[in-house]
C-alpha positions in Angstrom: 0.1 0.3 -0.2 2.7 2.4 0.9 4.7 1.5 -2.1 1.4 2.3 -4.6 0.7 5.4 -2.5 4.5 6.6 -3.1 3.9 5.8 -7.0 1.3 7.5 -6.5 2.6 11.0 -5.3 5.4 10.5 -7.3 3.4 10.4 -10.8 1.3 13.2 -9.3 4.5 15.5 -8.6 5.6 14.8 -12.2 2.2 15.4 -13.5 1.9 19.1 -11.7 5.6 19.5 -12.5 4.8 19.1 -16.2 1.6 21.5 -16.1 3.9 23.9 -14.8 6.2 23.8 -17.2 3.5 23.9 -19.8 2.1 26.8 -18.3 5.7 28.3 -18.2 5.9 27.9 -21.7 2.4 29.2 -22.6 3.0 32.3 -21.1 6.5 33.0 -22.5 5.2 32.5 -25.8 3.6 34.5 -28.9 1.4 31.8 -29.5 -1.7 31.1 -28.3 -2.7 27.7 -26.2 -2.2 25.3 -28.9 1.3 26.8 -29.5 0.5 26.9 -33.5 -1.5 30.2 -34.0 0.6 33.4 -33.8 -0.5 36.1 -31.5 -1.0 39.5 -34.1 -2.8 41.6 -31.6 -3.3 42.5 -28.3 -6.5 43.6 -26.7 -6.6 44.3 -22.5 -9.7 45.3 -20.4 -10.8 45.4 -16.8 -14.0 44.3 -16.0 -16.2 47.0 -14.1 -19.1 46.2 -11.8 -20.8 49.4 -13.1 -20.0 48.0 -16.9 -22.3 46.8 -18.6 -22.6 49.2 -21.4 -18.6 48.1 -22.0 -19.5 44.6 -21.6 -22.3 44.8 -24.6 -19.6 46.6 -26.4 -17.0 44.5 -26.0 -19.3 41.7 -26.5 -20.9 43.2 -29.9 -17.0 44.1 -31.1 -15.6 40.4 -30.6 -18.3 38.9 -32.3 -17.9 40.7 -36.0 -14.5 40.4 -35.5 -15.0 36.4 -35.4 -17.4 37.0 -38.3 -14.4 39.1 -40.4 -12.1 35.9 -39.5 -10.2 37.0 -36.7 -9.6 33.8 -33.8 -9.5 35.3 -30.7 -8.6 33.5 -27.4 -9.0 35.0 -23.8 -6.6 35.5 -20.8 -8.6 35.3 -17.4 -8.1 38.0 -15.1 -7.4 35.2 -12.4 -3.6 34.5 -14.6 -3.0 38.4 -14.6 -0.6 39.3 -12.1 -3.2 42.1 -10.9 -6.1 40.0 -10.7 -8.0 42.5 -12.8 -7.1 42.9 -16.4 -8.2 40.4 -19.3 -6.1 39.8 -22.5 -7.4 39.6 -25.3 -5.1 37.8 -27.7 -6.3 38.0 -31.8 -4.8 35.9 -34.5 -5.2 36.8 -38.0 -5.2 33.9 -40.4 -4.1 33.4 -44.0 -7.4 34.1 -45.7 -8.1 37.0 -43.7 -4.7 38.1 -44.0 -4.9 37.2 -48.0 -8.1 39.1 -48.4 -7.2 42.9 -46.9 -3.4 42.5 -48.4 -5.6 42.6 -51.8 -7.4 45.6 -49.9 -4.9 47.7 -49.0 -2.9 46.9 -51.8 0.4 45.7 -50.4 3.1 44.8 -52.4 4.9 41.8 -52.7 7.8 39.5 -54.1 7.0 38.3 -57.5 10.6 37.4 -59.2 14.2 38.0 -58.0 16.1 41.2 -59.1 17.6 40.5 -62.2 19.6 43.9 -62.3 22.8 43.8 -61.0 24.5 45.7 -58.2 27.0 48.9 -58.5 29.7 47.5 -56.7 31.7 51.3 -57.3 30.0 54.2 -56.7 31.9 57.8 -56.7 33.3 58.9 -53.2 31.8 55.4 -51.5 35.0 55.2 -49.2 34.2 58.3 -47.7 31.1 56.1 -46.4 33.4 52.9 -45.2 32.9 53.3 -42.0 29.6 53.2 -41.3 29.1 50.2 -43.6 29.2 46.9 -42.1 30.8 44.1 -43.9 28.5 41.4 -45.7 29.2 38.8 -43.2 27.7 40.6 -40.8 24.9 42.5 -42.4 23.8 38.8 -43.7 22.0 41.2 -46.5 18.6 39.2 -47.8 17.8 38.6 -51.3 16.3 41.4 -53.5 12.9 41.0 -55.5 10.8 42.2 -57.7 7.2 43.5 -56.4 3.7 44.3 -57.4 0.4 44.8 -55.7 -0.8 41.8 -53.5 -3.9 39.7 -55.3 -5.5 37.2 -54.2 -6.9 35.5 -56.9 -3.5 35.2 -58.3 -1.9 33.5 -55.5 0.4 31.4 -57.7 1.8 34.3 -59.3 3.7 35.1 -56.3 6.8 34.3 -54.6 4.9 32.4 -51.6 7.0 29.7 -49.9 5.3 30.1 -45.9 2.3 31.6 -45.5 3.0 32.2 -42.4 5.8 34.5 -42.6 5.6 35.8 -45.8 3.9 38.7 -44.6 6.1 40.5 -42.2 4.9 41.3 -38.3 4.5 45.0 -39.0 2.1 44.0 -42.1 0.3 41.4 -40.0 -0.2 44.2 -37.3 -1.0 47.2 -39.7 -3.3 44.6 -41.1 -5.1 44.0 -37.9 -5.1 47.4 -36.9 -7.0 48.4 -39.9 -9.4 45.8 -39.5 -10.0 46.8 -35.5 -10.1 50.4 -36.6 -13.6 49.6 -38.9 -15.0 47.4 -36.8 -18.8 47.9 -35.5 -19.3 47.9 -31.8 -23.3 48.5 -32.0 -26.1 47.1 -33.0 -28.1 50.0 -33.3 -25.8 52.2 -34.8 -23.7 51.1 -37.2 -21.3 54.4 -37.5 -20.1 53.8 -34.0 -16.7 51.8 -35.0 -13.4 51.4 -34.2 -10.7 50.5 -31.7 -9.8 53.9 -30.8 -13.4 54.8 -29.7 -13.4 52.2 -27.7 -10.0 53.0 -26.2 -11.3 56.6 -25.5 -14.9 55.7 -23.7 -12.6 53.0 -21.6 -14.0 50.0 -23.2 -10.8 48.5 -23.7 -7.5 49.6 -22.1 -4.9 49.1 -24.6 -4.5 48.0 -27.7 -0.8 46.8 -28.9 1.3 44.4 -31.2 3.8 42.1 -29.0 7.1 42.3 -29.2 8.5 39.7 -30.8 11.1 38.1 -28.2 10.9 38.5 -24.3 11.9 41.8 -22.3 15.3 40.4 -21.4 16.2 39.3 -24.8 15.7 42.8 -26.3 17.6 44.1 -23.6 20.5 41.5 -24.6 20.1 42.8 -27.9 21.2 46.5 -27.2 24.1 45.2 -25.4 24.5 48.2 -23.5 27.3 46.9 -21.4 29.0 46.5 -24.5 29.0 50.2 -26.1 31.1 49.6 -29.2 31.0 51.3 -32.7 30.2 48.5 -34.5 26.8 47.8 -32.1 25.9 51.6 -33.8 26.7 50.5 -37.1 23.9 47.7 -36.5 21.8 50.1 -35.7 21.9 52.6 -38.8 22.6 49.7 -41.1 19.7 47.3 -40.1 17.3 49.5 -41.8 15.5 47.0 -43.7 14.9 44.6 -39.7 13.9 47.8 -38.4 11.1 48.4 -40.9 9.7 44.7 -40.6 9.6 44.9 -37.3 8.0 48.8 -36.8 7.0 49.4 -40.0 8.0 52.1 -42.8 7.0 55.2 -40.4 9.4 54.2 -37.7 12.0 52.5 -40.2 12.8 56.1 -41.9 13.2 58.1 -39.0 15.8 55.6 -37.9 17.0 55.8 -41.6 17.7 59.9 -41.3 19.0 59.4 -38.1 21.3 57.6 -39.6 22.1 59.1 -42.6 22.6 62.8 -40.8 24.7 61.3 -38.2 26.8 59.7 -41.2 27.2 63.4 -42.7 27.3 65.0 -39.3 30.7 62.7 -38.9 32.4 65.1 -42.1 30.9 68.8 -40.5 32.7 67.6 -37.3 36.1 67.4 -38.8 36.3 70.7 -40.9 35.1 72.1 -37.8 38.0 70.5 -35.6 40.7 71.3 -38.2 39.5 74.9 -38.1 39.6 74.9 -34.2 43.4 73.4 -34.8 43.9 76.0 -37.4 42.8 78.2 -34.2 45.3 77.2 -32.2 48.4 76.6 -34.3 48.1 80.1 -35.8 47.7 81.2 -31.9 51.2 83.4 -32.4 50.1 84.8 -35.4 47.6 86.8 -33.4 49.6 90.5 -33.5 46.2 92.5 -32.3 46.1 90.0 -29.2 49.6 90.4 -28.5 49.3 94.2 -28.5 46.4 94.3 -26.7 48.4 92.1 -23.7 51.8 94.7 -24.4 52.2 96.4 -21.5 53.6 99.5 -23.7 50.4 99.1 -25.2 47.6 97.7 -24.1 48.9 98.6 -20.6 48.4 101.8 -21.6 45.0 102.4 -22.7 43.0 103.3 -20.5 39.2 102.6 -21.4 35.8 104.2 -20.7 34.0 102.5 -18.0 31.3 100.0 -19.1 28.7 100.9 -16.5 27.6 104.5 -14.9 29.0 104.8 -11.9 29.6 101.5 -10.3 31.9 100.7 -13.2 35.6 102.3 -13.3 37.9 102.7 -15.8 40.2 100.2 -16.8 43.1 99.2 -18.8 42.9 97.1 -22.2 45.3 94.8 -20.8 42.8 93.6 -18.6 41.5 91.9 -22.0 44.4 89.7 -22.6 42.8 86.0 -21.7 39.3 87.0 -23.8 41.1 88.2 -26.6 43.7 85.0 -27.2 40.1 83.0 -26.8 38.0 84.7 -29.1 41.0 84.3 -31.6 40.1 80.3 -31.3 36.9 80.7 -33.1 37.2 84.3 -35.0 40.2 83.9 -37.2 40.5 83.4 -41.4 39.0 79.4 -40.8 35.8 81.1 -39.9 35.0 82.5 -43.1 36.0 79.3 -44.8 33.6 77.0 -42.5 30.9 79.4 -42.7 30.7 78.8 -46.5 31.7 75.3 -46.0 28.4 74.6 -43.9 26.5 76.4 -46.7 27.5 73.8 -48.9 27.7 70.9 -46.6 23.8 71.3 -45.6 23.1 71.4 -49.5 24.8 68.2 -50.1 23.2 66.6 -47.1 19.9 67.4 -48.1 20.1 66.8 -51.9 22.0 63.6 -50.9 19.3 62.4 -48.3 16.5 62.6 -51.1 18.9 60.1 -53.1 18.9 58.0 -49.8 15.0 58.1 -50.0 14.1 57.5 -53.4 16.3 54.2 -52.4 14.3 53.5 -49.4 11.1 54.1 -51.5 12.1 51.9 -53.9 13.3 49.1 -51.5 10.1 49.4 -49.4 7.8 49.6 -52.0 6.6 52.9 -51.5 7.2 54.3 -55.1 4.0 55.9 -56.4 2.3 55.4 -53.2 -0.9 56.6 -52.0 -2.1 58.5 -49.2 -2.9 55.5 -46.5 -6.2 55.1 -46.1 -5.6 54.8 -42.7 -3.8 58.2 -42.1 -6.9 59.3 -44.7 -9.3 58.0 -41.9 -11.1 60.5 -40.6 -10.1 61.0 -36.7 -12.8 59.8 -34.5 -12.3 63.3 -32.5 -13.4 65.1 -35.5 -16.7 62.8 -36.5 -17.6 63.2 -32.6 -17.2 67.2 -32.6 -18.4 67.8 -36.1 -22.6 67.5 -36.0 -23.0 69.0 -39.0 -23.2 66.3 -42.4 -22.8 66.7 -46.2 -22.5 64.3 -49.4 -18.9 63.5 -50.3 -18.5 63.6 -53.9 -16.2 60.9 -54.0 -18.0 58.3 -52.1 -21.3 59.8 -52.1 -21.7 58.9 -48.8 -22.8 61.2 -45.8 -19.7 62.6 -43.9 -19.1 65.0 -41.0 -17.7 68.0 -41.4 -17.0 71.8 -40.1 -18.3 74.7 -41.2 -16.4 77.4 -42.8 -17.0 79.8 -39.9 -16.6 77.4 -37.4 -13.2 76.9 -38.7 -12.0 80.4 -39.0 -12.8 81.3 -35.7 -11.0 78.4 -34.4 -7.8 79.5 -37.3 -7.8 83.0 -35.5 -8.3 82.1 -31.5 -5.3 79.1 -32.3 -3.2 81.8 -34.4 -4.0 84.7 -31.2 -2.8 81.8 -29.0 0.3 81.5 -30.8 1.1 84.9 -31.1 1.0 85.4 -27.8 2.9 83.0 -26.7 5.4 83.8 -28.9 4.9 87.2 -27.5 5.0 86.2 -24.1 9.2 84.7 -25.3 10.2 88.2 -26.3 8.9 89.8 -23.2 11.1 86.8 -21.4 13.9 87.7 -23.5 13.8 91.6 -22.8 13.5 90.5 -19.0 17.2 88.6 -19.3 18.4 91.7 -21.2 17.1 93.6 -18.2 18.5 91.5 -15.8 21.8 91.6 -17.7 22.1 95.4 -17.7 21.1 95.3 -13.8 23.4 92.9 -12.8 26.6 93.8 -14.5 26.5 97.0 -12.6 26.1 94.5 -9.4 28.4 92.3 -10.5 31.0 95.6 -11.2 30.8 96.8 -7.7 31.6 93.5 -6.4 33.9 92.2 -8.2 36.0 95.3 -8.0 37.6 94.5 -5.1 37.0 90.7 -5.0 40.1 88.4 -3.7 39.9 86.6 -7.1 41.4 89.6 -8.7 45.0 88.6 -6.8 44.7 85.0 -8.4 46.7 84.6 -11.8 45.2 81.5 -13.0 41.5 82.5 -12.8 41.9 86.2 -11.9 41.3 87.7 -15.7 38.5 84.9 -16.4 36.2 86.1 -13.6 34.9 89.3 -14.5 31.8 91.6 -14.4 31.4 90.4 -17.9 32.0 86.2 -17.8 29.5 86.7 -14.6 26.8 88.5 -16.2 27.0 86.3 -19.8 27.3 83.1 -17.8 24.3 83.7 -15.3 22.1 85.3 -17.7 22.9 82.5 -20.2 21.9 79.6 -17.5 18.6 82.1 -16.6 17.7 82.0 -20.1 18.2 78.2 -20.4 15.7 77.6 -17.9 13.5 79.9 -19.0 13.4 78.0 -21.9 13.1 74.4 -20.6 9.9 75.9 -18.8 8.1 78.0 -21.5 8.6 75.0 -23.8 7.1 72.4 -21.5 4.0 74.8 -20.6 3.7 75.7 -24.5 3.6 72.0 -25.4 0.6 71.2 -23.4 -0.7 74.5 -24.9 -0.1 73.5 -28.7 -1.7 70.3 -28.6 -4.8 71.6 -26.5 -4.6 74.3 -29.4 -4.6 71.3 -32.2 -7.1 69.9 -30.8 -10.0 72.5 -30.9 -9.1 73.4 -34.2 -10.4 70.0 -35.2 -8.4 68.8 -37.9 -9.9 66.3 -40.1 -6.9 63.6 -40.5 -4.0 62.7 -38.8 -1.9 63.7 -41.5 -3.3 67.5 -40.6 -3.5 67.1 -37.1 0.2 66.3 -37.4 1.4 69.3 -39.9 -0.8 71.7 -37.7 0.7 70.4 -34.3 4.5 70.7 -35.9 4.5 73.8 -37.7 2.8 74.9 -34.4 5.9 73.6 -32.2 8.8 74.8 -34.5 7.5 78.1 -34.8 7.4 78.5 -30.9 10.7 76.4 -30.4 12.3 78.3 -33.4 11.5 81.5 -31.3 12.3 80.1 -28.0 15.5 78.4 -28.6 17.2 80.5 -30.8 16.2 83.9 -29.8 18.7 84.7 -26.8 21.4 83.8 -29.8 20.1 86.4 -32.4 19.7 88.8 -29.4 23.6 88.2 -28.9 24.5 87.9 -32.1 22.7 90.7 -34.1 21.5 93.1 -31.6 24.2 93.2 -28.6 26.4 96.1 -28.4 25.0 97.5 -31.7 22.8 100.6 -30.3 25.6 101.5 -27.5 26.2 105.1 -28.3 29.4 106.7 -27.2 30.3 108.1 -23.8 28.4 111.1 -23.0 25.5 110.2 -24.8 24.7 106.7 -24.2 21.5 104.7 -25.1 19.4 103.7 -22.6 16.9 101.1 -22.2 13.7 102.7 -20.8 15.7 105.3 -19.9 16.8 103.6 -16.8 19.4 101.0 -17.9 22.3 101.6 -20.3 22.5 99.3 -23.5 24.9 96.9 -22.9 28.2 96.7 -24.8 29.7 93.2 -26.1 32.4 92.1 -23.7 36.1 93.6 -24.6 36.8 90.6 -26.4 33.7 91.0 -28.4 30.2 89.9 -28.9 31.6 86.6 -30.7 32.9 84.9 -27.8 29.9 85.6 -26.3 27.5 84.2 -28.6 29.9 80.7 -28.6 29.0 80.9 -24.6 25.5 81.2 -25.2 25.4 78.7 -28.3 27.4 75.8 -25.9 25.0 76.5 -22.8 21.4 76.5 -24.6 23.1 73.5 -27.2 24.4 71.0 -24.8 22.0 72.0 -21.8 19.3 70.9 -24.3 21.1 68.0 -25.5 21.8 66.2 -21.7 18.3 67.4 -20.8 16.7 65.7 -23.7 18.5 62.1 -23.1 18.1 62.4 -19.4 14.2 62.8 -20.4 14.3 60.7 -23.2 16.1 57.7 -20.8 15.1 58.1 -17.3 11.4 59.2 -17.6 10.1 55.9 -19.7 12.5 54.2 -17.2 11.1 55.1 -13.6 7.4 55.0 -15.0 8.0 51.4 -16.0 9.4 50.4 -12.8 7.1 51.8 -10.9 4.4 49.7 -13.0 6.0 46.6 -12.9 7.1 46.7 -9.0 5.0 44.2 -8.6 6.1 41.5 -10.8 9.9 42.0 -10.0 9.2 39.6 -7.7 8.2 36.5 -9.9 10.3 34.4 -12.5 9.5 36.2 -16.1 8.0 32.9 -17.2 5.5 33.6 -14.9 5.2 37.0 -15.7 3.2 36.4 -19.4 4.9 38.1 -22.2 1.6 40.3 -23.0 1.4 41.5 -19.3 5.3 42.6 -19.9 4.4 44.2 -23.0 1.2 45.3 -21.4 3.3 47.4 -18.3 5.8 49.3 -20.9 4.9 52.9 -21.9 2.3 53.3 -24.6 3.7 54.7 -27.9 1.7 57.5 -28.4 0.8 58.8 -32.1 3.1 62.2 -31.6 6.4 59.8 -30.4 7.8 60.1 -33.5 7.6 64.0 -33.4 9.3 64.8 -30.3 12.2 63.1 -31.9 12.1 64.5 -35.2 11.8 68.0 -33.2 14.5 67.5 -31.0 16.7 66.8 -34.2 15.8 69.6 -36.3 16.1 71.9 -33.3 20.1 70.5 -33.0 19.9 71.0 -37.1 19.4 74.9 -36.8 21.9 75.3 -33.8 24.9 73.7 -36.2 23.9 75.3 -39.1 22.1 78.7 -38.6 25.0 80.4 -35.7 27.6 77.8 -36.7 30.2 80.5 -37.8 31.0 81.4 -34.1 31.3 77.9 -32.5 32.8 75.5 -35.6 32.9 72.7 -32.6 28.9 72.8 -32.3 29.0 69.5 -35.4 31.4 67.6 -33.3 28.7 68.4 -30.2 25.7 67.1 -32.0 27.8 63.8 -33.2 28.8 63.0 -30.4 25.3 63.5 -29.0 23.8 61.8 -31.7 25.7 58.7 -31.0 24.4 58.6 -27.8 20.7 59.3 -29.5 20.9 56.3 -31.3 21.5 54.1 -28.4 19.2 55.6 -26.2 16.6 55.6 -29.4 17.2 52.0 -29.8 17.1 51.0 -26.3 13.7 53.2 -25.4 11.9 51.5 -28.9 12.9 47.8 -27.8 13.0 47.8 -23.9 10.3 51.0 -23.0 7.4 51.2 -24.9 5.1 49.0 -26.3 5.0 47.6 -30.0 3.7 50.4 -31.8 1.1 49.7 -34.7 3.0 49.8 -38.2 2.5 52.6 -40.6 3.6 53.6 -43.7 5.2 56.9 -44.5 7.3 57.3 -48.0 9.5 60.8 -46.3 9.7 62.8 -43.2 7.2 64.7 -44.2 6.8 68.7 -43.2 9.9 68.1 -41.6 11.9 68.1 -45.4 10.9 71.5 -45.7 11.6 72.9 -42.1 15.2 71.6 -43.2 15.0 73.2 -46.2 13.9 76.6 -45.0 16.7 76.4 -42.2 19.3 75.4 -44.6 18.1 79.2 -46.8 18.1 80.9 -43.9 21.3 79.7 -42.4 23.1 80.9 -45.2 22.2 84.8 -44.3 22.6 83.9 -40.3 26.5 82.9 -41.1 27.5 85.4 -43.7 25.9 88.4 -40.8 27.9 86.7 -38.3 31.3 87.2 -40.2 30.3 90.6 -40.9 29.2 92.4 -37.7 29.4 89.7 -35.0 33.0 88.9 -35.8 36.0 91.4 -36.1 36.8 89.8 -39.3 35.7 92.4 -41.6 37.2 95.3 -39.9 40.5 94.0 -39.5 40.9 93.0 -43.1 39.9 96.6 -44.1 42.7 97.6 -41.6 45.3 95.5 -43.5 44.6 96.3 -46.8 43.4 100.0 -46.9 44.5 101.6 -43.9 47.7 100.2 -42.9 50.7 102.8 -43.2 53.2 100.6 -43.8 54.0 99.0 -47.7 53.5 95.9 -46.4 49.9 94.4 -45.1 50.2 93.4 -41.4 48.1 93.6 -38.8 50.5 95.7 -36.6 48.9 99.0 -35.2 45.1 97.7 -35.5 44.5 98.1 -31.8 44.9 101.9 -31.7 43.6 102.1 -35.2 40.2 100.5 -33.6 39.5 102.5 -30.7 38.5 106.3 -30.4 39.2 109.1 -27.8 36.9 110.7 -25.7 37.5 113.5 -23.4 36.4 112.2 -19.6 35.4 115.8 -18.5 32.4 115.7 -20.7 30.7 112.7 -19.1 27.8 113.9 -17.0 28.4 114.0 -13.6 25.8 111.9 -12.7 27.3 109.3 -14.9 30.7 109.3 -13.7 32.6 107.5 -12.0 35.8 108.4 -10.1 38.1 110.4 -11.2 40.4 108.9 -13.7 43.0 109.7 -16.7 42.6 112.0 -19.5 42.1 110.9 -22.1 39.4 107.6 -22.2 39.3 105.3 -25.2 36.3 103.5 -26.4 35.9 100.8 -28.9 34.2 103.0 -32.1 35.6 104.7 -35.1 34.5 108.3 -34.6 36.8 111.7 -34.4 38.8 112.9 -31.4 37.5 115.7 -29.3 38.7 119.3 -30.1 37.7 117.8 -34.6 34.9 120.2 -36.5 33.6 116.4 -36.8 34.2 115.2 -33.5 32.4 112.0 -31.8 30.9 111.9 -35.5 31.8 108.3 -37.4 35.0 108.6 -39.4 35.1 107.6 -43.1 37.0 104.5 -42.1 33.7 103.4 -40.5 31.5 104.1 -43.8 34.3 101.9 -45.5 33.7 99.3 -42.9 30.4 99.6 -43.1 30.3 99.3 -46.8 32.8 96.2 -47.0 30.9 94.4 -44.6 27.6 94.9 -46.7 29.7 94.1 -49.7 30.7 91.0 -47.8 27.4 89.8 -47.2 26.0 89.8 -50.6 29.0 88.1 -51.8 28.7 85.6 -49.6 24.9 84.8 -49.8 25.3 85.0 -53.8 28.4 82.7 -54.1 26.7 80.1 -51.2 23.3 80.3 -52.8 24.7 79.8 -56.5 26.9 77.1 -55.6 23.7 75.3 -53.5 21.3 75.6 -56.5 24.5 74.5 -59.3 25.0 71.3 -56.7 20.9 70.6 -56.3 21.1 71.2 -60.1 23.8 68.6 -60.2 22.8 66.0 -58.4 19.6 63.9 -59.6 17.4 63.6 -56.5 16.6 59.7 -57.6 19.7 57.8 -58.6 20.2 56.2 -62.3 20.1 52.5 -61.0 16.8 52.7 -59.2 14.9 54.3 -61.9 16.1 51.8 -64.0 14.6 49.4 -61.5 11.4 50.9 -61.2 11.4 51.1 -65.0 12.2 46.8 -65.0 9.9 46.7 -62.3 7.1 48.2 -64.1 7.9 46.5 -67.1 7.9 43.1 -65.9 4.4 43.0 -63.9 3.0 44.4 -67.4 4.9 41.5 -69.0 4.6 38.3 -66.6 0.5 39.4 -65.3 0.0 39.3 -69.3 2.1 35.6 -69.8 -0.3 34.8 -66.0 -3.8 35.7 -67.7 -2.5 34.1 -71.1 -1.4 30.5 -69.4 -4.7 31.0 -67.6 -6.8 31.8 -70.5 -5.2 28.7 -72.2 -5.8 26.6 -69.4 -9.6 27.1 -69.3 -10.3 27.0 -73.5 -8.5 23.7 -73.2 -10.7 22.6 -70.4 -14.0 23.7 -71.7 -12.9 21.8 -75.3 -12.4 18.6 -73.4 -14.4 19.0 -70.1 -18.0 20.4 -69.1 -18.5 24.0 -69.0 -17.4 26.1 -66.1 -19.7 28.5 -65.2 -17.9 31.6 -64.9 -17.1 33.4 -61.7 -19.6 35.7 -59.8 -19.3 37.9 -57.0 -21.0 37.2 -53.7 -24.0 38.8 -52.8 -23.2 41.7 -50.7 -26.4 40.4 -48.2 -24.8 37.1 -47.4 -21.9 38.8 -45.7 -21.9 38.8 -42.1 -20.6 42.2 -41.6 -20.4 44.8 -43.4 -16.9 46.9 -43.9 -15.3 49.5 -46.0 -13.3 46.9 -46.9 -15.8 44.7 -48.3 -17.1 46.9 -51.1 -14.9 45.5 -53.2 -15.5 42.2 -55.1 -13.0 40.0 -53.5 -12.8 36.3 -55.1 
């Protein structure tokens, strides 16, 4: 008896162990319980006590899904970690896939590509660092593709029906069905998963990741931050496209190409910086400033009223040397180079985009039906109906008066917030003016002045510039956070008709605001600061109280560099922290209860359910971040040649952060088609054109290059053109006794000097501009006109010279169209021959007829076509 009981206990233990292993395998799987049918989509919901309406909606919705042909399987709430959530698993069988692939005009392969690849591409060696060898990339075979037709199954290269359509296509088809399936018996217009998510019938809807969370983390290999792993992210565009869809795939393709092109600009910018270091000793004017017999004998006028004292020009020795690193001959070369670089970037991207359009079957792609579908919010808010001339069906619309009123209110709101930015900029300027005098008074007798290393660096100008830049950065981030919510609200208020229209409206609002928000302080320092100062005895004052600030003794260019570095680097660091830390903390908080359980018991659908939802505007913020960075490295690059290098370093990290975030911190988004980067392309072109103008003005008016060149070739007294004597030539003299008593500091030496080109006291035109000033002024405008025309001519010539579509892509496209016609003709001809032979030798065959629409279980938009 004991022996029998022991045997039974052993058998029960083994049975329970096998059952536990089965449950583990079942939960850590992307298949139904049978282990055969793949999970293509997940819907989750919580069965509320007072949710009878929701339950009825779910029942009708799921019944309609089954009538369409989808297969469903429900995981009870008792199996979930929280004991409250139900999970509905959806599988789309081959028949449904084939039907909707026909409806959505999805392209599939029908013949292997017989056009040989171009092995030798001009300048291909420049791209070698970003290309992995073929044994690592393992390239897939290339095929010619044609629009799928369910009635011609044997026309296409179908080896395995389960893997014929990639995961992104399967999830897109399921989502297309979910978006159009009705959930109400009484009102057939009530349909779509988006409405069910908005009213709380379902909590979430998402496709599963193909592998577990731990496996996805291992794929990113954070513990091995090698350059090769970054190459894989940049090169595996096809894999990204198959997994996430074309819209996310083209973002990573653009980010990779942008990072690739940045490396060349970074190398040239670094060489320009090295040139400044190498020619340090040739800086004659800085030597004169540091020379005690020249700069040490020149007493400069006070930089503010009363509290600022007289100072010697030699105290600006350090800032003058620092300024030379960025204000030298290489600056002009780099400004012209970047004007050409941005053209090459945009033109080569057009070619890369055209190649991707062909490789990803997006050539001649019509606007995706999913994107053109009316937004649920539009259908709900628009109570008016009118006849659609195309579909001949009644559809909602927004009256013109309501649309105009909403647009005016939206525009007024945007203008108000932009005005708020200008108000903040004025407040920062007032801070500069008020605090500069305070710093001057505090630092006058500061012990740091006696320190050899930092005494010359910690000046009132430096302290004011750094603190004002930091304050401006804080204001930028606060305004950006607040306006983001306002922009979404006013865009919702406009009630855009389609998702594409919604994204375009929001993009314009957000970029316009952020353009002013991020760049306004740099524009102020570059083009306004120190330009409207006046001269001793007749200074200009803001609001009649604060004297307009002058540029630092080293010039405004070094201050523009400081402003650019603080805002650009600060934004990049904050953006990466926000991108990586915020999703991780949210996911950690949501999944904290499941961390004590083995992952095998933490089901795959629960793992993904606990991740953050990837919103429709997820890519919008990624593009916005990169486009703002693009503006920094193009609009003001003449002041800081190392900006592309900093952007390159950020983008190498950005690629890793984005890959880690998409794969481990967000649910898998529904695949969507996109043949380009959309409206961002136009924004990049606008910035490219504008950058030529801004850099020309920076070189002309912000740097001292033009005054130095005019002096060297027109006003130097010796026969040999040198820069000796430039400092004395660039300064003017003022009699301090003429300074008003209320503005005059303690007594100083007479005369005093200031930076300007004016006649000395006692001259018949005293304190008015000299002829040299007007020569320099004319030279600056001449330089702007010449530089702009040269760069624009080169830009247009390069744009004309480089075709938008590569020749081999054009050839493949034509070859594909020809083969489609030829193969379809031969296919139909063979089919007709078979039918004729059967008619002659066998019984007559009834013609194929379309099924009766009334016989269909559920009438969808999809079923309007005659499908055989």
